[in-house]
Phi, psi and omega in degrees: 000141188282150178290331186288321178292329175285354174092009189278341181085010172281183185299141180285154181271172185301321180294319178298317178298319184294321184292317181295325174291329177285331174297332179297337179272356179291145180279170183254044188229171182295156180167185182239139179247141182247122172256135185234156183267192177289346173265009178068017171280136178285124184251344183201134178237128177224161181247162175202153173279329176224101190303306186299316178299309186298317183286325185291333178298331175300326186255014170240133180066052184294328177296339180273352184277158177288172187301319182294324177288323177300320181291329177293319188287332181286348181259358184282118176244344175201159177230154174209164178219161175227125181283146177225152183299321185220169181293322183293316175300326181295315181298313180301317182289324180305309184299324181291317182291319174302317174295324181288307184263350180046058184291154195287331190260359180268146165302124185224132181274092183273019181293130184297342185221139175279171177300139172280146176226162173257130179248136174252113188284069179300339184281340171286150177300317179241084191301154171222177175255137179241153168268124184225149174244005173225143181258117182243152171272075182242010181088356173280163175249129186245149180229136181143192014272151178256143181295327185225139183294321180303321179296330183289310184298319179296316179296323179296314181293329177292314180289323176303307181296320187286320188246018181052051175268135184297144184240007184270155178284166188297317179296324176292311181309317182283337187266355181297136175241343178213160186295160183258187183297326179309317182288323185294330180267007173083023177251014184203147181262006173063056176290338175307331183243018172065035174284337167223151181282170180300309184293324175303309180303310181296327176293331175285328181275339184312319180299326173302313177296329176293314174305311183289339176280000181087357181279048187292321180299317175293328178298309178299315172311310182298317181294324182294317177300324183283330178293320180292325180292317178294329172292316178301323183274008177061025166272072192290329181292315177306313186296323182297313176305316177299324180291319176296322182297311186297316177297320176300310184294321181297320175299313179297319190282342174292331187276351188261151183269122179244118180275328183202134174278339183279331182295117177259348185271150169276126187225147167242131176249131187230122179215177184211167179206151177169182184206203186294341182277341175153197184212140178236127178261122181251131175249119183255130188240125181236132180232117177061034183087357189247125178281114179276325179158189183216163183217129180261153181227116183250133185236115182282344187262000183252134173244104185291338180272352185282119182293337177275356175275124186275108180295331177295325187289306181295327176294319177295317178302316176300310184298323180295322171292314187297310181276010171272337183261329199238167185292137183263125179276180174291333189216132175247120181255130178244161186259357179230151173281118186278338188099151180301323182290313183289325176295324176295323181290325179285329172295317181293319184291322178282330169301318182289324176288320188278333189062032176202148183303132180235134175254144176241126188222141163278116192291118178245314180302150187308304184297322176289327178291334175291319180295317187288325177297316175306305181303324175294316173299320176296323181290328178288322174287323174293327184297314182299321180296320183286318179295329176295308178308312183296315176298317177295324172294326177297315178296322177296313174302323182295319179295319174301317178300312182292316188284332181260006179052053182269150187289328185226169175296128186275079171301317179242115184242123181254134177232137187240139183215143178251139180228137176210168179216103180064031179076014187232150182045056178288129182233164177226150178241147170241110182245142188239128166248128182248126184050039177088353182247151173301137179238083194284348165301333185269355183298151177219144171243148184231131167266129177289131190249327190261358188249123172253141182079197190254114168206097186293323179306305175302313180306314176298319176303309178303317187292314178303315181301319181287319179301320191251017176294142181292128179269131182242168185289141176280180187302321180280005175092359184279155180254129172296144179290129179263152173277150177302152182284143181284148169265349173197134179255127180246124177249135177276098181159166181281213178294327177300306177295323184296317172304321178294315185288323178293321186287318181302309182303326182288322183295325180281356182056048174227143190234108180226139168300132178231141174227145181249137177246138177206146179277137174239133183277138173242141187256135178280334181224108189293332179290311183272338180059035175283126183286127184268312179192178171253151175234156180274125171249138181246114186257137176251151174295135175081004183239129178292301181278144187281159176270144186250134174242140172301127184298338176270004184280153173295328174295322176298311182298327180285315182295313185287321174305311182291328179290321179289329174292326172289325169299317175293315179294330175293309181301318183300304180305316182299314187292326181289324177294319180303309185300316183294313187293321177305313181292318183294320181297317183288330180264339183296326185286351179283121181292123176095010179246090176281189181298320184292317179288333176297323182284324174299312180303316180286319171299329176286325186244344172092323187203169187284324179294323179287332179294317184296333179277345183289158170270161176295320183293323173302313181293316183306328181292336179297139176304120175101355182251162172218179185294318183298310181299320182297315180291331174297315175304312180296320176305316178294318185281335182258006174295128178300148181284149177291144182288152180288129174269000000 
């Protein structure tokens, strides 16, 4: 490694000179630059208004750069760029490439779940409310974001019940010939069987849309007028229903935080807090004057107090990625001044994505300033919480390192689990914890190919062989992306599984620390042999007695947590394969039902159970089907099973 890149100020190395020569060929136009390490892996993606000037700055005055930038530069072996027509296009491309390549040195939103939203399917003839975690341009109307998925489910159930909105899926809705139980208990108007017209249904559902749009005061006034009018007309049942509706809505609204009845804009207030231990960015969401909630994002590698770190760069990068995944409000309020040029750039980016004017402002006005101050206070409180949790996980990893005699701190832990059902569809899962937390981008699933029947040892052997096989260059000279090397391998199994994996790694001439987890039963009374509980045992290669961790320790929680997560992930995949196989096996034997028709049938009804509930006439109406084929399908699916012998 050259001294110039190390920041010592001595003569530059040959690699450093080659990089500087390559930078001279970079254009003076907008685009995205890609920094790669010695394995040709992209480690940083950035955007620039002037590519050559921006990239050249990394290699000038290295001693003045923050430590993180110096560390990045030391790992650069190659550079590349992609031109874009404008700087806004460069920002859009940057977000896409970060999501695709997950570069090590970029700010990355590694949250396992995106925000929950409520979707109103305005594109349907008879709209309904959905729980959604993605905002799509599909004709639907989205409301949110909300802090908790549970609150969304409760709101949807409440509105469905109150305004008689259908809650069935489209396949069930289209297949109905008579009203379901929901209609019979008075919670749906049965649009599936044409008990109401499209216009009638939409007029009945419209108040729910008004409520979600935050126009609750106007909604309650309208409902009160209708109630009085119904009472005058002596339609007392209708008036009583409207009275109950008003009472239910008022009860819900009392529990919500209303900041202003005058504010009609959707706003996000964004602030941050941190020190040398990291930075927490807080996003506060206000919709139509009502505070929906807040969400924190913690980054351990950012120090907002470091003068060498450009606050504007990483804040723009965060906002770029954040609003690529989430709903864009009418107004974004910030706690720092981005400057005129960057503010305009961000406004143009968000306006292009939203297809509607978006304002980005440094909060000066009293009401806006209070929102940002609230976000700052939340960031400060959440920061201490995240730092404490990070410190606890760090202590847990250090305990794992000490008790398992590991050469390094186990920052990357991989766990493997096998799942099978009656010897069929054997699968394996690979779960990864990074710094003690699930890293779902690194999860992998394996379908066992070489083992028939139930043999966990051979199945585990196949998975480890495939995971740690040496990757070679392909015919076109490219290198397949390799997974990072683990600091610790966790096997769900006792000494037998552990021995198989250890021996295989030795044969492959690869050395990684391995620990096996297995439950051991303990008896409270040796005479009666009554089982008191099961205990986790941690086995190491070449050691007779297991290692003991306190169940309340952070180390124990990390190791058992990753094993349980691997088990869950394997079972989920196995269940998915079983369902697909079950459907195919039951339909495969139907003469005249090929792949294309099978897909049409499943697309029309959604599931095997719904197909069984359908009539021959309903199936025959599908394009490419006829009455004879429909009866043949139902005969196959409804045939009674042979009794078990």
